[in-house]
C-alpha positions in Angstrom: -108.3 -47.4 158.3 -110.3 -45.8 156.1 -111.4 -47.1 151.8 -109.7 -44.8 149.5 -111.7 -46.2 147.0 -115.0 -45.4 148.3 -116.8 -42.3 145.8 -117.9 -39.9 148.4 -121.8 -39.5 148.3 -122.4 -35.9 148.3 -126.0 -34.8 150.6 -127.4 -32.4 147.4 -128.1 -36.1 145.3 -131.0 -37.3 144.3 -131.8 -41.2 145.3 -133.3 -41.4 141.7 -134.2 -40.1 138.2 -136.8 -41.5 136.2 -135.7 -41.9 132.3 -138.4 -41.1 130.0 -138.2 -42.0 126.4 -139.8 -39.3 124.4 -141.1 -41.3 121.2 -142.5 -44.2 121.2 -140.7 -44.3 117.3 -139.3 -48.1 118.2 -141.1 -49.5 119.9 -144.0 -49.4 116.8 -141.2 -50.3 115.2 -140.4 -53.2 117.0 -144.6 -54.4 117.0 -144.4 -54.3 112.8 -142.1 -55.9 112.9 -142.9 -58.8 115.0 -146.8 -58.9 112.9 -144.3 -58.8 110.0 -142.9 -61.4 110.9 -145.7 -63.3 112.1 -143.3 -64.1 115.4 -145.6 -64.0 118.6 -148.8 -64.0 116.7 -151.6 -65.3 119.0 -155.1 -64.2 117.4 -156.6 -64.7 114.4 -158.9 -62.0 113.1 -161.9 -63.6 110.3 -164.1 -61.4 108.3 -167.4 -62.2 106.4 -165.4 -62.7 103.4 -163.7 -64.9 105.2 -160.5 -63.4 104.2 -157.9 -63.5 108.1 -155.8 -61.1 109.3 -153.2 -62.1 112.0 -151.8 -60.4 115.3 -151.5 -59.8 118.8 -154.2 -60.3 121.7 -151.8 -58.1 124.4 -151.5 -55.1 121.2 -155.3 -55.6 120.2 -156.0 -55.4 123.8 -154.8 -52.5 124.5 -156.0 -50.2 121.7 -159.4 -51.2 121.6 -162.0 -52.0 124.7 -163.5 -54.6 121.9 -161.0 -56.5 121.8 -160.1 -55.6 125.5 -163.7 -57.4 126.3 -163.0 -60.2 123.8 -159.3 -61.7 124.8 -160.4 -61.0 128.2 -164.1 -62.6 128.7 -163.7 -66.4 130.4 -165.0 -68.5 126.8 -163.0 -66.4 124.2 -159.7 -66.0 126.2 -158.1 -69.4 125.5 -159.8 -69.0 121.3 -157.3 -68.6 118.4 -160.0 -67.3 115.4 -162.4 -64.5 115.7 -164.8 -63.9 113.7 -165.3 -60.3 113.1 -168.6 -59.8 111.6 -169.9 -56.4 109.6 -166.9 -54.4 109.3 -164.8 -54.7 106.0 -161.5 -56.3 105.4 -159.9 -53.6 104.2 -160.8 -51.6 106.8 -160.2 -54.1 109.6 -156.6 -54.4 108.0 -155.9 -50.0 108.1 -157.4 -50.4 111.5 -154.8 -53.2 112.6 -152.1 -51.4 110.8 -152.7 -48.0 112.7 -153.2 -50.1 116.5 -149.7 -51.3 114.9 -148.1 -47.7 113.2 -150.0 -45.2 114.7 -150.6 -43.8 110.9 -153.9 -44.2 109.0 -154.2 -42.8 105.7 -158.3 -41.9 105.7 -159.8 -41.4 102.2 -163.2 -40.8 100.1 -162.6 -43.9 99.8 -162.5 -45.5 102.9 -164.6 -43.4 105.2 -167.2 -44.9 105.3 -166.0 -48.0 106.3 -163.4 -47.5 109.0 -166.7 -45.2 110.3 -168.4 -48.6 110.4 -165.4 -50.5 111.8 -164.5 -47.9 114.7 -168.0 -48.3 115.2 -167.6 -52.0 116.4 -163.9 -51.5 117.4 -164.4 -48.3 119.5 -160.5 -46.9 117.9 -161.5 -43.4 118.8 -158.5 -41.5 117.3 -159.4 -43.0 114.1 -163.4 -42.4 114.4 -161.4 -37.9 115.1 -159.5 -39.3 112.1 -162.5 -39.9 109.5 -164.9 -37.0 111.5 -161.8 -34.4 110.8 -161.7 -35.9 107.2 -165.1 -35.2 106.9 -164.9 -31.6 107.3 -162.0 -31.3 105.4 -163.9 -32.1 103.0 -167.6 -30.4 103.2 -169.2 -29.2 100.1 -172.6 -27.6 98.8 -172.3 -31.0 96.8 -171.6 -33.9 100.1 -172.2 -31.5 102.8 -176.1 -33.5 103.2 -174.7 -36.9 102.7 -171.9 -36.0 105.5 -174.4 -34.9 108.0 -175.8 -37.6 106.6 -173.0 -40.0 108.2 -172.0 -38.7 111.6 -175.8 -38.6 112.5 -176.2 -42.5 111.7 -171.9 -42.9 113.2 -173.0 -40.6 116.4 -170.2 -37.9 115.3 -172.1 -35.2 117.2 -169.7 -32.3 116.5 -169.0 -33.1 112.6 -173.4 -33.0 112.4 -173.3 -29.7 114.0 -170.4 -28.3 111.5 -172.2 -30.1 108.7 -176.0 -28.6 109.4 -174.2 -25.0 109.8 -172.7 -25.3 106.8 -176.0 -26.3 105.3 -178.0 -23.9 106.7 -174.9 -20.9 105.5 -174.8 -22.5 101.7 -178.8 -23.7 100.8 -181.5 -20.8 101.1 -185.2 -21.3 102.7 -188.1 -20.8 100.4 -192.1 -21.1 100.6 
């Protein structure tokens, strides 16, 4: 006797299909909610001026090779407080918020501190955003300063662009 309640399997059916979410917005929002409520936070970052920023080791580690190295080091693995030296509190807060949200606002007031912070914390996307911002700000009154800043922070493309800008906008007289 044959079971008539079974669903026939077609020979043309694929055995599995992968579904992928097109956006990580919901995940970012979930991380932000956890951070704002300080749920499951397992690390405190202390700046030189003694201010504290709380976060999640796993989230910071996924976004920054610097944090990954610190949190996987046997000596530091079980610590819940890490001193972040030579990084401005506001810049660190902006970077942590960027890691959790994927968004950052670069301004003429914060760009230099952000570049210093990303040199230490190795958040390349923010370094690129800073360089893009500085490139958009190039003018005769700041091009030499931007060139020096680009050289100091290893922003090769920005340095080259600012050098070309200087050559095009200033004449050499003997």
